[in-house]
Structure formats: C-alpha cells, structure tokens
N, C-alpha and C positions, 0 to 999 in steps of 0.2 A: 719243616724237616731239618732237623740239626744232626750233623754228623762230624766225624773226625776225618781231617784230610788224609791222615796216614792209613786210616782203615779204607778210604775210598781208593788209595794209590796201591793197595794190595790187589784191588780188582782191575784197575786201569791206571797207567802212570804216565801221562803225557809229559814232555820236556817242557813244561811251562811252571812258572811260579804260582803260589796261592792267589795272588792279586789277578793274574791273567786267567787262572782257572774260573774265579768268580765272575769275570768279565764275560768269558765265554758263556757261562751258564746264563747270565742276565740277558745277554744279546740274543740267546736262543729261546727266550721266553720264560726261563726259570730264575726270576729275580732274587738275587742274593741280598738279604737284609744286612748280614754281618758276617765279618771274617774277624775271630777273636782268638788270641793265644789260648792254648789248652791249659795253661798253668801260669801262676804269678811269676814275676821276674825275680830270680834268685840265683845265688852261686854258692859253691863250697859246702853243699849238703850231700852227705855220704849215707851209704847204708850201714847201720851200726847193730851190734848185738849186746844186749843187756846182760852182763855177767852176773852181777849181784844187785841186790836192792836192800838198803838198810834205812831204818827211820832216821830222820833228821833229829839231832839232839836237842834242838831248841824250837822246833816247830812240828806240830801234829800233822799237818797237811802236807809236808815236803818229805821227800825221800832222798837219799844219797845213792847214786848209781854208779857202778863201774861198767864202762861201755867199750867194747871192741870196735875200732873202725879200720882196722887193718893197717895202722900206723906204728906198730911195735907195742909201745906201752899203753895200757887201757887208760881211758880219760875218766876223771872224776866229774860227774854232772849232777847238779841238783834239780830234781824235778818234782812237779806238783800234780802230775796226770794220775788219776785214780786206776788206770789200766796198765801202768808200768809193771812189769814183772820179770824176774830173771828168765833168760832164754828168748825173749821176744826180740824180733828184728824190727827196727825203727829207723826214720830218717833222723840224722844227727847234723845239726848246722855247726860247722867248726868255728873256732876263733877267726874273726875276720869276715865271716859270711854276710852277705847282704840279703835280707829277706824282703817280701813284698811289705808295703806300708812303711818304706824307709827304716826298717829295723836292722840294725847292725849288731852282730853278735862280738861281744868283748868278753875278756876274762873278768869274772866278778866274784863277789862274796854275797851269799844268801843267808842271812842269820848266822853269819860268822863262818860259814863253810865255803870253801873256794869251789867254783864251778868253771869248767873248761869247755863250754859249749852249751847246746840247747837241744833236747829232744822235741821233735816237732810234730804237730798235729796236721790234718789236711788243711784246716783254716790258715795256719801259719804259713803254708807254702802256696796259698792262694788256689788251692784245688776244691774247696767248698766253702759255703757261707757259714755253716755250723758244724761242730763236731763234738763227740762226748769224750774225746781223749786223744792219746797219740795215734797216729797212723800206723797201724800194725802191718808189717810186710810179710810176704809168704816165707815159709821157713827156709826155703832154698835160695832166698835173695843172697847175692854174693857180697859179704862183708867188705867194705871200703869202696865199692862201687858207687860212682856219682849217680846220685837218685834221678836227675834228669835223663841220664842215658838208660838207667834200669827201667824207668816207667815211660821212657820214650816221650818225654814231656815237651820236646821241642816240636809242637804240632799245632795246628790251627782247628778251630771248631768253625764250621761253615754253616750258616743258617739260611736256607732257601724258602722263600715265601711263594708257594705254588698256588697257581690257580686252580680252582675246583675240578676242571677237566683233566689235570694231569695227575691223577691218582697212582699212574704207573712209575712216578718218580718219588713216591713215598717210601723209599728204600734205598739202600746202597747200591743194590742190583740195578735199580732203574736209573739212578743218578750216573752209575758207571756206563750204562748203555749210551747215554747221552753224550758223555764225555768221549767215549769211544768213537761215536759217529762224527762228533765236531772235529776230532783230531785225526780221524781216518786211522785208528790203531785198534790192535785187538783188546777184547775184554777177557780177562782171566776169571772165569766164573768159578766159584767154589765147587769142588767135586763133591757131589752128594751121592753116596752108595746106599743101597737098600740094607737096612740092618736085619740081619736073620733073627727070627723069633727063636727063643730057647725054651718056650713053653707054649701051651695052648690057652693061656689066660686071655679072657676077652670079658666085655661088659656089653650087655644087651642094649641097643639103640633102636629107637623108632622114630621116624620122621613123618609126622602128620601134616605138617605145613610144608609140603614139598615145593610149592610154587615160591615160597619165601627162602627155602633152604634146599636147593636142588642137589647140593652135594655136602656129604658130612663124613669126615674121616676121623678115626679115634684109634688109640693103642694103650693097653694096659702095660705098665712097667712095675715089676714087683720088687720089693727089697732095696730100695734106695737108701743110702745111708743118711739118717737125719742130722748127723753132725757135720755133714759136708759143707764146705764154703765155696762161695763163687770165687773162682780165680782172679787175681789182681788184673790180668790183661782184660778180661771180660768186664770187671767192674770199671775200669777205665774207659773202655769204649762206651759202656752204658752212661757213664758220668758226662762224657764229652758229648753225648747226644741228648743230654737233659733229662735222664731217666735214673731214679733212685734204685739201688740195689735193695732187695728185700729178702729173697730166699732163692736157693739155686734154681728151683723148678720155675719160679717167677721170671728170675733173671734170664733164663735161657729162652723163654717164650717171647720175653721182650726183646732179646738178642735176634732171635729168628725174624720177628716182626721187622725189626730195623735192617736187617740184612737183605730179606727176600721180599719183604712187604706183606706177609701174611700174618695177621693177628691170630693168636692162640691162646688156649687157656688149659690150665692143669687142675683137675679135681683131686681131692683127697678120696681114694676109693673106699676107704673105710666109713665115710660119711654119706655115701649114696646107697639108695634103697630101691631094689627091685631091677631097674633099668632106667635108661635116659629116655626122653621124649622131646623132641622139637616140636613145640605146639604154640597156639596162640593163648594168651593170658585170658583168664575169666574175670570179668570185672569185680574188684573187691579183693583179689589176691594180694598178699604182701610179700615183699622181698627185703631182706636186710643186705645191703651191698657191702663190698669189701671195704668201702670208706666209712662203714658204720651207720650209713644213712638208711633208714627204713622208708621204702616207698610203697604206695598203694597202686597197683597195676591197673591200668585202663584196659578194657576189652580191645584185642586187636594186637597188643604188644606181643612181639615175638619172645618166646621163653626157651630156655633149656630147663627142663624139670626131671625129677625122678618120680617114682610112683606114689611119693608122699608129699612133695613140696616143690616149689620153684627153687632153682639153682642159680640161675643166671639170667640176665637181661641180654638176649642175644645180640651180639655185635657191640655191646655196649660196655658191660662190666659183670664180673662174676659176684657171686653171693657170698656173705661171710660164713654161712653154715656149712659150706662144701669146700672152702679154700683150703690150701696146703698150709701146713704150721711145722713147728720144729719137732713135732712127734710124727709127722707123715712118713709112712714107709712104702705105701703103694699108691700110685697115681694113675688116673685116666687122663691121657693127653687128647685134647680136642683141637681139630682143624676144619673150619667150615668155610663154605661159600654162601653168603646171604645176599640174597638180591637187594641192590641198592634201594629200590623203591619200598621194600619191606622195613628197611631200618632208618631211612632218611627221616630226620625230625624227631625220632623217638627219644634220642638222648636229651635234646633240648626241651622236650615236652616234660622231662622230669629233672629239668634244671642241671643236666650233666653234659660234659663234653670229654671224651676220652681219646687216647690215641688210637683205640680199636674203632670207635664210631666214627672218627675223623676218616679212616681208610674205607670201611665198609659202606658208608654213606656215598663215597665217591666211586667205589668200585674196586674189588680185588680180582686179580687173575683167577679165573675159575679152574685153571689147570694147576694150581700151585698147591693144593692141599695136602696131597701125599708126600710130595717133595719136602714139604715143611716139617711134617710128621718125621720123616726120616732124618732131616736135618737135626731136629730138636732131640731125637732119640740118640744120635750119635754123640751130640754135645752133653746130654745128661749122663749118658753111661761113662763118659771120660771124667766127670765131675763127681757124680753121686754113686756111680755103679748101679746095679740092678739087673733084673732079668726081664728082657721085653717079650711081649706076646705078639701075635700077628697083627697088621694093620686091617682095620675093618673099615668098609666104606660103603655108603649109600649114595647112590647117584640117580637122579631123575631126569633122563635126558630130555623129557618132554619141556622141562622148565629150565634147562641150561640155556645160557645166551648163545645166540646164533650170529656168527660173522658173515653177512651178506657180501657178495661180490660188489665191488664198487668200480664203475666205468670211468677211466680217466682219459680225457682226450687232449691232444696235443694243442689243438687251437685254443682250448679254455687256459692252458698254462700260459699262452703268450697274451691272451686277452686280459687274464687277471693279474699276472706278475709284470706285465709290459715288456716282456722279453721272451726270446725263444730260448729253449733250453735243450741241449742235445739229448738224444734218446738214451745214450750211454750214461750221461749225468743223472737223468731222471731214475733210471734203474739203479745206478750205484747208490744214490741218496736213500730211496725208498728200500732198497735191499738191505743197506746197513742198518736202517731202522727196523728191520725185522719183518717187512711186509713182502708178500709173495706176489710176483707180477706174472701175468701172461699176455703176450703182445697180441694186439687185435689190428685191424687195418688203419684205424685213425688214432690209436693210442694203446691203452693197456686195460686188462681186467685185473684189479687189485684185491688182495685179501689181507686184512689187518689181522695182527696176532691178537691172541686171546686177552693180552694185558693192556690194549689200547682201546679203552672204552670210548675214547674221544673221536675216533676216526670211524665215520659212518657214511659220508657223502663226499662228493668230488671235491668240493672246495676245502675239504679238511686234508685231502692229499696234497692240494696246491699250496696250502698254508705250510705243511711240512716241508715242501720244496723250498719256499721262500724263507723259512726260518732256518734251515740247515745251510742253504746256500748264503744266507746272510742278508737281513734287511738292509743293512748298510751298503751292500754291494748291489742292490737293485737298481736299475737306471732311473733317472729322474726325468719325468715328462711334465710338461704344462698340461693341466687338465683341459679337457675339450668337451663342451656341454652345448646342447641345442638350447639357446636362450629364447624364452618366450615372454613376452609382455603380459603379465597378469591383469585381468579385468578388474577395475576398481569400481565397486558399486557405489553410487551417491546415496544410497539408502542404507549404508553401513559404515560405521565409523571403524577404521583400521586399527588393529591392535598396537602397532608402532606408535600411533597418535595418542592412544590411551596411556601406554607406557611413558611417552615423553612428557605428557602433561603432568603425571604424577612426579616424575623426576624433576621436572622444573619447579615443582612445588616443595622440593627438598627430600622426597621419598627415595628409598632404595629398594630394589626389586629382590625379594627372597624366593627361594625354591625350597621347600620343606617336603618331608616324606608323606606319602599318602596313607601310611599307617601310623597310628598314634597311640598314646597310653590311654587305655579305657577308662582310668580314673579321671584324667584330664578331660576326656570327651564327655563324661557324664557330668563333671563340674561345670561345663559350658552349654551342654544341651542335655539335661537330666531326662527329658522325655524321649529322646531319639535313640532308638536301638542301633548299635554299630554292627557292622558285619566282621565277625570274628574270623581272623585268618587261621587256616588248618596247620600251617607250618610258619609260625611267626619267627622274626630274627631274635627277638627277645620279649620278655613279658610286658615291657613298657612300649612295645611297638606291635601290639597284637590286634588292633581293630582298625578298620578303614575308617577314614575321617568323614564325618557328616558335615562339617564346617571347616573353612580354612582357618578359622580363629585359633584352633588348637595348635597348629604349626607357628603362627606368628606369636602368640603368647609365650610359646616355648623359647622362640628366638629373642623375645624381650627380656625374659629371664635370664638367658645366657649372656646377652650384652649387658644387663644391669649388673650381673656378677663380675663383669670386667670394666667397671666404672664408666660405662657409657651413659651419659645423663640425657641425652637428646636421641631419641629413637623413632624413626619413620620408616615403616616397611609397608610393602604392599606385595601381594602375590595373585598370580592368574593360575588356576588350576582346577582339577575335578573334585567334586565330592561324590560320596557313594552312599545311597540310601535304598534300603530294602523296602520294596512294595509289593502289592499283589501281582504286578506284572514282572516281577524279578528284580534285579539290581538296577537302579536308575542312576546314571551318571550324568552329572550336569557340570558345566563350566561356570566358575564364579570368579569374581574380583573381590578381594577384601583388602582392608587397609588397617594399619594400626598407628596411632599418634601417642606419644608419651614424652613428657618432659618439657622444657622451655620452647617457646615459640621460635626464638633466636638464640644464637650462642651468646654468652655473656659479653658485654661490651660497655664503653663508657657513655655512649651517646643515648641509650634507651634503657629503662629499668627492665629488670629480668621479669617476664611474665610466663606463667605455666600455660601450656596449651589447654583449651577447655572444649566443650561440646560443639561450640560454634566454629572452632578452627577445623575440626574434623568434618562438620557439616558443609562448610565452605569448600573444603577440598572435594567431597563427594558432589556437590552442586556444580562445580567446575567440570567434573567428568560428564554429569548428566547433561550439561549444557552443550557438550560436543555434538550430540545427535539433535537435541532441540525436538525430539519426535515424542509428542504427547504432553499431556499436563502432568507435572510431577507434584506430589503433595508428600509431607512429612507428618504423619499421624501418630500422636502419642499412644503407645501401647506397652503392655509389660512383656519382658522376656527374662526367663530365669537367670541369665548370665549377666543382664544388664541392670544398671542403677534404677530404682523407681523414680521416675520424674525425669530421667535423662535417657530415655529410650524411646525411639520412633520406628515405626514401620514406614518404609519407603514404598509409595504407590506411584504408578503410572497409569493414567487413565482409569483410576479406581482399583487396578490389579496390583497385588503386592509383588515387588521385585526385589526386596532386601530389607535388611535392618541397619540401624545405627544407634550408638549410645555409648555410655561410660560403663566399664566393667563394674559389677556389682561389688559391694564392700566384702561379701563372703569369698567372692573369687579372688579380689586383691589380696585378702589376708591369707587364702590358701596359697597364693603364688609368691607370698612374702615380698609384695611390691610396696614402696613407700607411698605411692600414690595412685590414683586411678589411671588406667589407660583408656584410650577412646578407639572404638573399633567400628567398622562397618563391612558389611558384605552384600554385594548386588550379584544378581543373575547377569552373566556377562552377555548372553544373547539380547536381553533387553536393553543393556548399556550400549551394545553397539547399533541399535536400531536408530536410524537417522531420518530427518524429513529432507526431501529434495529442495534445495534452495530455490526460492521464487523471487523475481524483482517486484518491487512495490515502488511506485513513483514518490518521490520525496516532495514534502509540501514546501512551497516557496514562502508560506506566510508564517509569522512568528509564533512560537509557543508561549503559552502563559503558565506561570507556576504559582499554585496557590497552596499554603501550608494550613494544616488543621492540626489542633492538638485536642484529643478527646479523652474523657475520663471513663473508664469502663471496668467491668469486674475483672479481678485477677485471674479468675479461671477462663476467661475467654482467650482463645488462641489467636495470635496476630494473623495467621494465615487465613483465618476465617474472616476476620475484619477486612482484609484486602480482597478476599473474593466477594464479600457484601458490596464493597465499593465498586468493583469492576461490574457487577451486576446491576447496580442502581444508576451508574453514571451514564451519560449520553455517549455516542460514539467518538465524540471529540476528545475523551480521555485516552491519551496515548500511553502513559505510563504513571506509575505511582511508586513511591519509595518511603519504607519505614525508616526514619532517620533518628529517632530518639524513644526510649523508654524511661519513664521516670516514676519512681516510688519515693515517698518521703514527705517532707514538710508541705502542707498544703493539699495533700491528697490523703483521702480517707483511708482508714485500715481496710484491707481487702480490696483495694482499687489500685489501679495503675494509669499511667497517662501514656498515650501513644501519640507520637508527633508524626505526621505522614505528609509528604509532599506530593500534590497531584500537578500533573503535566498536562495541559489541554492544548489542542491544536486542531485546525480545520484545514482540509485540503484545497478549499476554493476561495476562502476570505479570511480576513483578520477577525478574530473573535471580538465581540463587545463585552463590556463589563456586565451588561445585563445577562448575557448568554453564560458567562463564567460564573456569575453569582448564582444563576439558576441551576448550573450543574453542581456547584457546591452544596446548595440547599437540598437537592435531590439525594445526594450522598449522606448529608447529615440526617436527614429525614428516615433514610433506610437503616442507618446505623441506631438511631434512636428507637425505631420500631422493633428492630430484631434484638439488640443488645441493651437497650436502655441506656445508650451512650449519650453524653452530653459534652458540649464544647468546654474546654477547660478555661476557668477564669484567668 
C-alpha cells in the first residue's frame, strides 16, 4: 500500500513528522518499507502560460515560444516538445533554476535563437519516469505561482508492507484509523452523502453465485462528458500512490479504492447486452482482459457476464470489450463484495495480480459497497457531469460474513501479555479500534467491526491490546518452564549427532521449500507423479517434492551462479508421495557434494570430489548406528550416471540411493561437472544396535596380504563377502587396500590387494593355521570367481 502523506493528513493529522509517523506504523505491525519524496529536488519553477508559438527558423523540430510567468515581460523560450501550443499552461524553469539530475538552467542559444528558461515535462521535474511531452497544467492554474506550492509537491510517499491479515489497512481510511488510535486523536472521515437519482435508469443484474458474491451494488450514470479530464489534484494523488491515470471513470474508481478500500469497476453501458449475471465460468469460455491478454477460463472461476459474453474476471480485472473509452457516454458502476474464498488464487492461476485481487483475496468490508458507489458518483459528477439513476443492490444475507461474539477474560490478558491492564485501558484501546464491548463478570464480550477479518478469537483481541499498548512497553520477564530430561534410546541415533557428523565432514545444512518446480522434479524422478498444489505461490513452486534432491540441486545452481566452487549441502525433511492409501509423508536425509575435496592450497594438489568421497560420507553416517548389514548394490536410476549409481540396502531392504547426477541432468542444470548426491530413509538411518561388550584377545593378530586377479565385472563387495563366508572364525577383519589395472594385468581383468587380519581368543595362531585359513579363502575365490593369485 503506497499513499501520499498529505492525503493521509487530511484524514488524521498527528503532530509528528513523517519519520515518526513511519516508526509508529512499523511498531504497530504495519511495516513501512519506504518514505520517499513525492517529487524530485528542484527550485525556481513557476506556472507559465504559452502566449505564442512560432517555428524555429533553422530547426524543424524546435519552436520559439513567448511565455508569460507573471514577471512583467514575456520570456522567449525555445522548446522541442510536440504538445506545446498557444494558450497552454506549463511548468517553466527560470534562469538559475536547479532541476533533478544536477541540471542547472542557464541563458543559452539553440541554433542561433536565445532561450531564457525551459518548459518542463513531468520527467524533468522528477514526477515520472517517462512522458510524451510537456506537463500540461489545468487552465485555472495561477500564472507565476511556484509549481511546488501549486502541486503541493513538498510531500512524502509512504509505502507500507502489510501482512495478509490486515486487509483493513489497504486504504487511506484504514491507515488513518490506525494513526488515530496510536495518537489518540480524531479521524476526520470524508463526508459521503447519498446522491439523489435524477432519472429511473437502471440495468438488470442477476446474481446466481450468491455464496461467492453475497452483495452486489450498481448504478447507471448517463450523459457523462467524454472530453472530461481527470483533475490535477486527483492525478497527483494517484501518481503518488503508484497508479497511472487512464480515464476519468477508471481514475475515480481507483481513487475510491485507495481512499475507502473498495475496488470498483465501470462498464460502458452501450457495450452491455441484456443484463448482468454474476456466475461461475464454463470450461472453455474466453475473455480478453483490459491489458489485452486473452485467457481461457476454467470452470469455477467467478465471472461478471452479460447475456452474450463474459465481461470481467470477478475481483481481478475487467474485460476489454466492455471497458470505458474516449467515446463512452453512459456507464454502469459496479461495487461488490466477493467472498475471499471465491477469488483467492484465481488471479495467480491466470498469471495475474491486480490491486483488486490483492484486496478481495484478503477481505473487503462487506458493508462498504453502497457508500463506495455514492462516493464515486459524487466524484464523477463533479468531473464528467451526467445524470445518475438509483443505486440497485442485491444482498444475500444467508451468505454474508457473520461476526461472532468473542469472550475476552482479564486473566488471559495477564497470562499472555505478562502484565495486568486496567479495565478502562482495555475498553479505551478496543473501543478506539472500532470494537464493541459488553462487560461480563470475568471480562468482556467483544464484537469486531465488519472490516476486521483478522479478529475472530480471544488471542486476536489480546494481540490488539499489546500492539496498541506498544510491544516495547510490555514488561520483560525471564521465561519459566518445566524442564524434563528426555529419554535417549540406545537403539536410535539422535538427529543432532547425525547433523554434527556431516558438519564435521564439511557440510552445511540447507532448508529448502517442500514445493518445487514440476519440470525439475520430472528431470530428477521422471516416473514419479508429484502432488500438484491447488493454490501455488508460483508456477515453478507448484508440486510437492518427492525427493530432497530437487531443493539441493537448486541450491547448488544458486551457489554456482555466485562463484562458489566447493559446495557440500545436506537436508533433513519430508517427501510427499501419492499412494493408494493417500499421501505418504516420509522423513529423509539427502546430501550433495560438488567441487574440490579441499580448498586450493600449496601443500596438496587440487582434487575434485568423486563417487567414493560421497560414499565415504554416507558410510560414516550409516556407521553411527551399526544396525544391520549395509550393502551398496549397482542399479540404474533415471537421474544418476550409469555405472555411478547404487541402491543402498540394509539387511537386503532398500533404504536409499547414491550416485553422480546423469549427464543429461548436468547439462539441463548448466553445471560444469557432475555433482554427487545421496538420499536415505531417516528412520532407517537412525536405527542403532545396542552396544555390547566383547572381551579383547590378549594374543597377537597376524596380517596376511593377498593380491588376486579377477574379472573386471566382479564387485569388490562380493569378493569381501566371499572371503568372510570361507574364512574360519579367526578372521577378525579384512581391508581392500589397492585396485590395480595396467601392465601385467590382462584386459578385462583387475587386481585386488586385500589384507586379512587373523586372531584367536585363546592362543597364538601358528603358521600352519594361518596358511590353512588363507588357502580356504583362495580356494573359495577360485571356485566362485575363477580368481587367481597375482604373480
């Protein structure tokens, strides 16, 4: 919500400056984003009237003007604007004037003709970013008056970032109410009188979607002046509120929306057929909006239509075919209350967001519609003239919002705010906010006004008391809590330990959105159907994630675009998968590794992380619980590189995936190299085996190394399992410490060097026993894999 400080002060004028006013609003929960000057910094610019306009003798695009500025003799000024004409009044920068962008006006010659000043456009005065020519002033502008004083440019534009619950403050009226309450002063609301009809002109309206539009008001105004122009004072207020002037009818409806908070629309009566109908759209109907965009309507969208065609997307934007134009003489003014649930998300579904949809989605005062019609009629008649007909109104009480009584107890005020508040103070604050109170034995029964959609339960009232009293004025107490020692099961690995393990290995924890881009999700899990959101924030956040990888790879791309070469991220969160039982939510842990293993340094060569670095990190996590046999089984995954993808199994049951992103994914993400990812079921990761004591042997262990030549296709994990199965109980451990391919090894073969550690609990092993164990291992390897000892 952006508005003019001067406009606000016509409603309520506290004796504080703009900075203090902004601070008051922010501390009351209406955060002020910006306080900016209403115009650029300039001086010595006066209202001038062009007396004569002649062509420049040596330049086709220039004219020589005589301009009266109230200083006696008319000034000669050379001008290049297309819209300069005799009789118009324009801003004139005098010799010595300083304009925005450090422009100083001096006496000069343009193609040999002297010029004693400059005729100004809105851009040159810092009033607009673009303009088509000179800023034309009203015919009654006093010649010689300082333009800053005439347009009241010593003003500020205040921009307030409202939370969605405070729709009542999306107007000057709403902001003024807040300022009045905060400063304990009276608010001078604009006086709105009913405009008497001068004829019986009306237009038939039917409301078939009463639950979505329980109140609809309208009025016909005939014979408006199509040549009328929006007055400068209104243009300036709209400009300072960030709204462009279009047509007097449109400008008045925008003005009333900003002033009172009620969006309105004006139809060209000549373009309407039969009568209006507020109904739901039929699938496939089309509507060309005021911005020229043609949309195909989905069934269930709320429409304003006539008997022949759709006219407007209700609560969002009007249609091009029924909008007012320079030839419009008769109009139908519309002012409606649309239920927030009926219009919420409709604008975004069509890629739109308008001032109207912003207000209707959050809630508009359901008692404001007729007042807004009367206010708009009064303004229009003063600008365009015309003959108004009677106000017609359709109201479905059954579907109007109901304000229920709210019970407020004294004891709860003290419990929540941490302080006692006198009854008189409670009644004063809530009364000034427009709430009605009825005393009860232990507090009050409170009724919220129609414009406060956010007040529904007791804590809402207590929040209002704390907000107006001042959060900074609330007493500070140390928190008191009943501390309980949580039970820590030895059969479960605690989340803090999992997190700390990854942090110790160089990772940073990420928290990403649960809703992701459907295209990215399909790229990573093409066979998995995502759950589409009914009301997404945006098109690229419209499905629930089926894997945590989507968020992590987006974070990787974001970091890579900001010159981050080494990225290690992990996330713990839910995934959402549709099944026959409904939506299944599971906690997962996912990790991502990209870039060098260590930062660049002089003591060690730079090495890029590979599959085994990511696998080592995952194994470190799995080792925390030591519950069950872990296997990495080579399998294919559509998002992972063939040959660098593995299913993670615990006791034969799948619990996750690990691998390098597939080349197609890397290319689609525009990454310079592959990233390595893994994802594990968190419940399986947290399973732990209860520690048990085993007596240590006092006898020495013996190490024997074997180097075997084996087919390239044989997985080392299978070799190690074969050794464990064949070796006697004296085999305590084994370690693969070398893999060799090259000279001396046949093509299609590889050499595995494995250390065997043997030990007995009751004696020192003899060479014969060790040799026998090694022979058993070698025999089993030969029988199963045709492995032989390397020469």
